[in-house]
Every structure is written in C-alpha cells, then in structure tokens.
N, C-alpha and C positions, 0 to 999 in steps of 0.2 A: 299332797306332794309339794306344792308351792310353799306351804308353811314349813315343811321340813327343810327345804332348800334355803328359805329365808333364815331359819334358825341357824343353819350351818354357816351362812354368810355372816350372820351376827357374831357368831363365835370367832370367825376369821377376822372380822372387823375389830373385835376387842383385842385379839392377838396382835393385829397389825398396829393398833393404836399404841400398845405397849412397845412394840418394836420401834414405832415412830418416835416415842418419847426417848427411848434409848439412843436412837440415831441423833436426835436433837441434842442430847447431853454430850454425846461424842463430838458432834459438830461444834458445840460451844467450846469444849475443851480444845479441839483442833484449832479453832480460830484464835483462842487465847495463846496457844503455843505458837501459832504462826506470827502473831504480833510480837511475842517475846523473841522469837527467832529473828524476825526482820529487824527489830530494834537492836538486838545483839550484833547482827551483821552490819548494821549502819554504824554502830559504835566502834566495832572492830575496824571497819573501813576507815572511819575517822582517825582511829589510832594509827592504822597502817599509813594513812596519808601524812600524819604528823611525823612519824618515824622516818618515812621515805623522804619527806621534805628536808628534815634535818640531815639525814644521811647524804642526800643529794647536795645540800649546801656544803657539808663538810668535804665531800669529794671534790666539789668545785674549788673550795679554798685550797685543799691539798694539791689539786691539779695546777692552780695558779702558782702556788709556792714551788712546785716542781718545775714549772716553766721558767719562773724567775731564776731558780738555782741553775738550770741548764744554761741560761743566757749568761749568768754571772761566771760560771765555770768556763764557758767558751770565751768570755771576755778576758779572764785571767790567763787562759792558755794562749790566746791570741797575743795578748800583751807580752807574755814571756817569749813567744816565738819571734815577734817583731824586735823585742829588745835583744834577743840572742843573735838574730840575723843582721839587724841593721845597726846595732851598737857594739855588741861584744866582738863580732867578727872584724869590725873596722878598727878597733883600738887595741885588740889583743897583741898585735905585733909592734905597736908603738912604744918607743922608749919612754920610760917614766910612768907608764900606765899598766896596772896589773888588774886582773879579774880574780877577785877573792871572795870567799864566804865571809872572812873577817875584815871587810873593806873599811870598817869604821876606825880600825886601829893602824891602818897603813896609809901613808900619804900618797896620793895619786892613784889609789885603788878604787875600782868600781865593783858593785856586787855582781856575782855570777847570776845566771838566769834564775836558778832555783831560789837564791836568796832574794833576788829582786821580786819574784812572785810572792814570797813569804812576806816581805815588807809591804808590798802593795796590799796584800790581804789584811795585814795588821792595820794599815792606815784606813782601810775601808770598814773595818770592824767597829762595832759600837757595843761594847760589853754591857753597858747600862741597860740597853734595850734587848740584849740577847742576840744581836746580829754578829755572826762570826764568819770570817773567811780564813781557812786554814789549810796549809800544805804540810803533810807529815809522811814519815816512812818508818819502816821497821829497821832501816839502816841509816839513821841520821848521822851527820858529821859530828865530830867531837864537840864543836862549839854549840851544837844544838841537841845534845844528849837529853837535857832536861825538858826541852820544849818541842823537839822535832819528832818524837815517837808517838805511837798510839797511846791514848790516855784512858780510854774506857772500852766497854764491851762493844759498843757500836763501831768504834774505829778498828778494833781487832776483827770484828765480823766483816766490816767493809773490805779490809785488806785481804782476808781469806777468800771472800767471794769474788772480788775484782781480779785477784791474781789468777783465778780460774776462768773468769769471764771479763777480760779487759775491755771489751767493746761495749759493755752494758753499764748500767748505773745501779747504785744501791742506796735505798732511802727508807726512812721510817719516821713516824710521828710519835713523840714521847713528851713527858712532862719533865722540864728542867727548872728547878727553883720555883715550882708551882706555876710554871708557864707552859702552855701548850706550844711545842716547838717542832719544826720540821727540819730534819737533817738529811742532807743529800751529799753523795760522794761519787766521784768518777776517778778512774785510774789515770796516772801519768806514766806513760811508757817511755822507755829508753830510745832516744833517737840516735841515728848514726853519728851525728856531730858530737854527741855527749859520751859515747861509749869509751873512746880513747882517753878522754879527760878523767872520767871516773875510775877507770882501771889503772891509771898511771899516777894519780895524785897520791902523795905519801899519806895524807890524812884520810883517804877514802876508806870507809869501813868494809867495803866489798869491792873486789878487784877482778871479778869474773862476769861482769855484766855483758849481756848480749842484746842486740837490737830487738825491741819488742817486749823486753822484760818490764814488769811493773815496778818502777823505781819508787813510787810513792802514790799518795792519795791526795786529791784536792777536795776539800769539803766546804759546803756552805750550810750554815746553821741559821735559821730565821724563825722568829716568834710568829705565832699565828693568832694570838689573842686579839690584836687590833683588827685583823681581817675578819675574825669570827664575830666580833661585835658588829661590824658592818653587815655581815651575813645574817646575824640574828635580827637586826632591824628589818631586813627584807623578809625574814621568816614571819615576823609579826603580821605582815599583810597577808601572807599565805595562810597562816593560822586563822586570821579573821575571816578570810574567804571560806576556808573549810568549815569554820563554825557556822557561818551563814548557810552553807550547803547542808550541814547536819540539821539545823533548825528547820529549813525548808523541807528536807526529807521526812523528818518526824511529823511536821504539819501535814504534808501531803499524804503520808501513811495514815494519819488520823482521819483525814477526809475520805480516803479510800475505804477504810474499815467501817466508817459510819455509813457510807453508801452501800457497802457490801452487806452490812447487817440489815439494812432496809430491804435490799433485794432478797436476802436470805429469808426474811420474814414472809415475804410474798411467796417465795418458792415453798416454804414449809407448809403454808396453807394449801397449796396445790398438791404437794406430796401427801399431806394428810388425807385429802379427799380421794387420792388414787391408790393409796397403799393397800387398802383392803382388796380392791379389784385386781391389782397386780399380783398380790399374794395368792389370791384365789386362782388366777390364770396360771401362775407358776406351778400349781399343784394339779392342773387338769390336763387331760389328754385332749388335743385340739379337735379330733374327729368325734369321739363318743361323749365328751364332757364328763367322763368318769375321772377318778384320780389317775394320775400317771404313775409310771413305775417308780420314779423317785419318791413320790409321796407314799406310795405303797410300802416301800422299804422302810421309810421313816416311821410310818404308823404301825407296821408289824413289829418293829423293834420296841416301840413304846408299849404296845399291848402285851407283847411277850414279857417285858419286865414287870408290868403290872400283874399279869397272871401268875408269874413266878413268885412275886411278893405275896399275893393273896391266896395262892394255890387253888385256883379254879381252872377249869378246862378252857383251852383255846383251840378253835377249829379253823382250818384253812382249806378253802375250796378253790381248785384251779379248773377252769372250764375251757373247752376248746370246741369251736364250731366244726362240725363233721364235714369233711370233704370240701373245705372252703376254697382251695385252689381250683378244683373243677368248677365250683360255683362261679368264681371270677372268670375262668376261661369261657364258661357258657353264657353268662349274663353281662360280663364286663365289670370293670373296676368300680364304676360309679354305682352300679347295683350292689357290688360287694360292700362299698362304704355304707349304703343304706341298710344293708343286712346287719353290719356290725353295730350301727346306731340302734336298730330295733332290739338286738340282743342286749346291748348295754342298758337300754331302758328297762327291760325286764329285770336285769340284775339290780339296777338302781332301785326299782320299786320293791324288790324283795327284802331290802334291809330296812329295819325300822328302829333299832335301838341305838343308843349312844355307844360309840366305840366301833360299831360295825362299819365296814368300808368296802365298797366295790371299786375295782380298778382295772384298767386295761393293762394286762401283764406283758403283752407284746404280740404284734401281728393280730391273729384271730383268737388269741388266748386272753382270758379274763381271770381275775382272782377276787375272792371275797374273804375278808378277815372277819371272824365271828367270835369275839371274846365272850367267855362264860356261856358257851353253847356246847352241850355235850354231844356225843355221837348220835344218840337217838333223835334229838331235835334237828341236828344238821342234816340227818337223813330225810326227815320230813320236808325241810326247806329245799333240799336238792330235788326231791320229787315234785314239789310245787313249781320250781323253776323249769324243770323239764316239761311239765304240763303246759306252762305258760308259753314256752317256746313252740310247742305243738300247736297251740291255739293261734299263733301268728299265721300259720299256714303259708309261710313263704315258699313259693315253688322252688324245688331243687331236683330237676330231672337227672342231674349227674350224680346224685347221691346213690349209694349202694345200700342204704338203710331204709329210707322212706322217700316218697316223692316230694316231700317238703323238708324244710330246714330242721335239723336236730343238733343237739350238743351232747358232748361227753364230759364227765366230771370226775376228778380225783379229789378225795377228801382225807385230811389227816387231822385227828383230834388227840391232843396231848394235854397233860398238866405239866408245864415247864419245870425242869429241874436242871441241876448242874451236869447231868450225864449226857445231855444232847443239846444241840444248838438250833438256832433259827434255820440255818442251812439244812440241818437234818430234816426238819419239818417240811420245808419247801421241797426237798428232794423226795421225801416220802409221798407227799401229795402228787408230785409229778409222776412218780412211779405208779401210783394208784390210777392216775389218768391214763397212763400208757396201757395198763392192764384192762381198763374199761374199753379203750379203743381196740385192743387186741381181741377182746371177747364180744365184739359186735357193734360197738358204739351205741349212741342214743341211750346211755345208762350212766350210772355213777358207781364208783367203788370207794369204800371207806376203809381207812386204816386207823385202828384204835391203839394208842400207845406206841406207835411206830413198829408194831410187830404183826398183829393179826389182821388179815384182809377179809373184807366182807363185800361181796358183789350184790348189787341191787339194781333193779330197773329192767 
C-alpha cells in the first residue's frame, strides 16, 4: 500500500515539476515585461517632464509678455487721459491754439488725445526689433485712412471680439517675419467728453457715437525670441536635472531587478520542494485522504475521453454509508468521522490498477472510477468491498439492516460514445444507488449501458 502511495506521489511530483518549469518560464517572461514596462514608463515620464517644462516655460514667457502689454496699454491710456484732462481742456478755449488731428500743418495747433496716443505709440515702437504700439479703428479719420484701420486678421478679430466684450482683452502668439511674437489688444471706449466732439466734427466718419461704444483698439506687439532664449537657458538646467533623475532611476531599477532575481531564485527552490506536496493536498479530501470532488470530476473526464477514444468500458461506482445520520446521532460526530475514515480505507485498498480512483463524493458518499472494468468484474469488486465493510464490524445499533455498519452501492458501466455524457453516467449510477437503498440497502445495483438494471447482494 505504501509503495502504491509512493508511486502516486512520484507521478504527482513529476507533474508538479513540469508545472513548476512552466511557472518559472512564465515568471521570467513576466519579469522581462515588467522591466520593459518600467523602463517605458520612466522614459515616458522623462518625455512628459521635458514637454511639461518647455510648456511651463512658454506659458511663463507668454504670461510675462501679457503682463508687460497690460502695463503698456494702461500707461498709454493714462497718458491719453492726463493729456486730455490737463492739457487739452486747458487750452482748447485759448485763442490761437487749436486741437486737431492734422496739427503738424496748422500753426499753433496741438494733437487731439487720439493723435497724441498714436504718436506716443509710434515713438515707443521699434520696428527693427518687432516692438509696436498701435491705436486703430474701423472708423479712422480721413488723414489716417491708410494707417488707422485694421490691417490683418488679428486686428479684425480683436475688433469683433472686443466690441462684444469691451472690458476684456484679446491676445495670441504667432510668427511674424519668422519671429515668435505676442500680440495683445484692449478696447478704447468712448468717454462722455469725447462724444460731442466726434459727433460734431465735419471730418468724423461716424456721427452717432454713444458713451461706452468701442471707438478703437489699442494694441501692443512684442517679440518673444529674446525672452525665449533666456527661458531656454534655464531649461537646460532642468533638462540636466531630469537626465540625472532618469539615469538614477534606471540604475536603481537595475539594482532592484538584480536583487529581485536573487530572491526569486531562493523562492523558486522552496517552491520546487513544496509544489508536489501542495498539488497532492489540493486533490485530497482533508478527512479521508481520498481524492476530493474536484479531482474526481477532473479524473472522470480524463478517463471518459480515454475510454471513448479506445472504446473500452468504463465503470462508475457510487457508495453510500447506510443510515449514517442515525449513526452520528447515536455515536457522535467524532465517531462518524472515524467511520468515514475506515470506509475510505477499504475503498482505497480496493483499487489496484493505474487509472482507478477512489474519491469522497460528498458527505457520507464515495465514488470509484474504474476504467476498462466491465460489468462482471465491477460486480465482483463491489461484493468484495461489501464483505470488507462487514469485516470491520463497526457497531451501528441505529441501523435497520444489521447491527454493524453497511454500505449500499450503485454502479453504471458503459462504453462511452456521443449519444450520452458523463452527467448521464453519474445520474444513472446515482439512480442505481437509490434503487439499492429502496430495496433494502447493504447491496449493490448495476446498470449496463444505462438501460438494464441488475440487483445483487
């Protein structure tokens, strides 16, 4: 018996070793993929860091340009308001002094506030560097038809947007003459002091102005290339830092993987030693040490396929301890467990050939798979099992059959084919067991070919 158990354990060990090798290969592939994934994530993170750093630097440059433009526009607007309130108002009623847009051609004339703002902007502009301050309108005075109106899509878009949103700003970054340029625009609204003048001047192109109307746009255009060069110098240090972090991350990952592989080798050795034992335990019922229901199902399917392929008979025996519940009630559950162990030992000793399997089917039920055993031989085996159970002489005063323990058995023998399934065989053996119990217990009933019943015992 010990030799048979050792042989079975050896077969399980060989199977477990193969499983272990497969697991080892899978683990190696997994580790390689983990390394690739981690390296990919590190590189992606490095790339994201580079892009984010550049994007942040660009946003900071753009934000600085926007802030400068706001200050410049506010400065020009303030200068215009101071000029209008403290200069124009003081001299406009003086003899010999006139406030005109064409002040250059008239002696004693000074520029009106809009012209003053335009000329201040032109004085501040540096076209060679791309720095421009500009005041324009879609209703320019006749002397500024060529220069005072919108000149490109940005200026038209700014006019359209700011006319609807006069308190906001309009800006964008674009390339002008191969230079990265920031353009910023704000609305100039009609003040109460200006409405009468613009609506009454003979040369005014629009004479229905109202307070709050957008009379024009003040724009600041500034190049960003010089600022971007400064930002790029700062980015070099950031990129250097990110590069060092990337190198350290890869180096650290290498150290971790080396250590992990060393730990993995130690674990593999331990796993290899325990695999066979764990595999065996996974297939055994904890109480009886027979195969459990899961292993029974797997083995029956395997033997069914083999018998169908070679067309030899397959017998299935289902056994049930007679009046087991009354036994438990009378002698206690601990005695019931010892009873099941004793029955399991008889069933285990009854199988001798390769492929035969005894299993705990559930509760007090057991099953035996007998490949290539016909109806006659399975009947002899059932009778031997019945006799061995009698020889145990386990007292059972609550039994209605005998004063000692007995079992009933249902047997199905078939040559598997496509017309019926494993479930059909199990159901037939179970029905045979039911008939054996109905007809007095302590006996077995056989079904040959899933149709004819034969009672024995």
